[in-house]
C-alpha positions in Angstrom: -0.3 0.1 -0.2 1.1 3.3 -1.1 1.7 5.5 1.7 -0.2 9.0 1.0 1.3 11.9 -0.4 1.3 15.1 2.2 1.3 18.1 -0.6 -1.6 16.3 -2.5 -5.0 18.4 -2.5 -7.3 16.4 0.5 -11.0 17.4 1.4 -11.0 19.6 4.4 -13.9 19.6 7.1 -15.5 22.8 7.1 -15.5 24.7 10.5 -19.0 26.0 11.9 -18.7 29.7 12.1 -22.1 29.6 14.3 -20.4 27.4 16.9 -17.6 29.0 17.2 -18.8 32.6 17.6 -21.0 31.0 20.6 -18.3 29.3 21.9 -16.9 32.7 22.1 -19.6 34.8 23.3 -21.7 32.5 25.5 -19.3 31.7 28.7 -18.0 35.5 28.1 -21.5 37.3 28.5 -22.0 34.1 31.2 -19.1 35.3 33.2 -19.9 39.0 32.8 -23.4 38.6 33.7 -22.8 36.8 36.6 -19.7 38.8 37.8 -21.5 42.1 37.5 -24.8 40.2 39.6 -22.6 39.0 41.9 -20.5 42.6 42.6 -22.3 45.0 42.4 -25.6 47.4 44.1 -27.7 44.3 43.1 -26.0 41.7 45.7 -26.0 44.4 48.4 -30.1 45.2 47.5 -31.3 42.1 46.9 -28.9 39.0 47.6 -30.9 36.4 46.7 -32.0 37.7 43.4 -28.5 38.1 42.5 -27.7 34.4 43.5 -31.0 33.6 41.7 -29.2 35.0 38.0 -25.8 33.0 38.7 -27.9 30.0 39.7 -30.4 30.2 36.5 -27.1 30.7 34.6 -25.7 27.6 35.9 -28.4 25.6 35.2 -28.8 26.5 31.6 -25.0 25.5 31.4 -25.9 22.2 33.3 -28.8 21.5 31.0 -26.9 22.1 27.9 -24.1 19.7 29.0 -27.1 16.9 29.8 -28.2 17.6 25.9 -24.6 16.9 24.6 -24.3 13.3 26.6 -27.8 12.6 25.5 -26.8 13.7 21.7 -23.5 11.8 22.2 -25.7 8.5 22.7 -27.5 8.8 19.6 -27.1 7.5 16.3 -24.7 9.9 14.3 -26.8 10.5 11.3 -29.1 12.2 14.3 -26.6 13.7 16.7 -24.9 16.4 14.4 -21.3 17.7 15.8 -22.4 17.3 20.1 -18.3 18.1 20.5 -19.2 21.6 20.2 -21.8 21.4 22.7 -19.8 19.8 25.2 -17.0 22.3 24.5 -19.2 25.5 25.0 -21.2 23.9 28.2 -18.1 23.1 29.8 -16.7 26.6 29.4 -19.7 28.3 30.3 -19.5 26.3 33.7 -15.8 27.7 34.6 -17.0 31.1 33.4 -19.8 30.9 35.8 -18.3 29.4 38.5 -15.4 31.9 38.0 -18.3 34.5 38.1 -19.5 33.6 41.0 -16.0 33.4 43.0 -14.5 36.5 41.7 -18.0 38.8 41.7 -18.4 37.3 45.7 -15.0 38.0 46.2 -15.2 41.3 44.7 -18.3 42.4 46.5 -16.3 41.2 50.2 -13.0 42.9 49.6 -14.4 45.8 48.1 -18.0 46.4 47.5 -19.7 45.8 50.4 -17.6 48.3 52.8 -17.7 50.8 50.3 -22.2 50.4 50.4 -22.1 49.8 53.9 -20.2 53.3 54.4 -22.4 55.1 51.8 -25.5 54.2 53.7 -24.4 56.0 56.5 -27.2 58.5 57.2 -25.9 61.5 58.4 -28.5 64.3 60.9 -28.3 68.2 61.2 -28.9 69.5 64.5 -28.5 66.5 66.2 -26.3 66.2 69.1 -25.7 62.6 70.5 -23.5 63.8 73.4 -27.4 65.2 74.9 -29.7 62.6 73.9 -29.9 59.1 73.1 -30.4 57.2 69.6 -34.0 56.0 70.9 -35.5 59.5 71.2 -34.7 60.3 67.7 -36.0 56.7 66.4 
């Protein structure tokens, strides 16, 4: 048997540009949304809602991974190419977990102390040396 000529023209596999684009944009957008939800005022004002946003995006990534694993068990004619789904869902899972860790860390270290200081109220013509705090409450 004659070895294949490496310089001969060969049939090239086409690249799915939509899948490539989605695998760049979706994990990046997921990280950004989770990081913003857990870093800033949403986390301070409504912590359950901020975590619900993160868990919802995490749930979508897990469902996508489960669909990819179910598609890999189908016959090749029906399933298409699930490797892009695997790659995208794993990348999105990593992005969401990194967004949770970094966003919550940023909130705890920098933003929560800032929001606590910002919410300190000041009152004019109140002398705390003359009256106790219960009088003004």
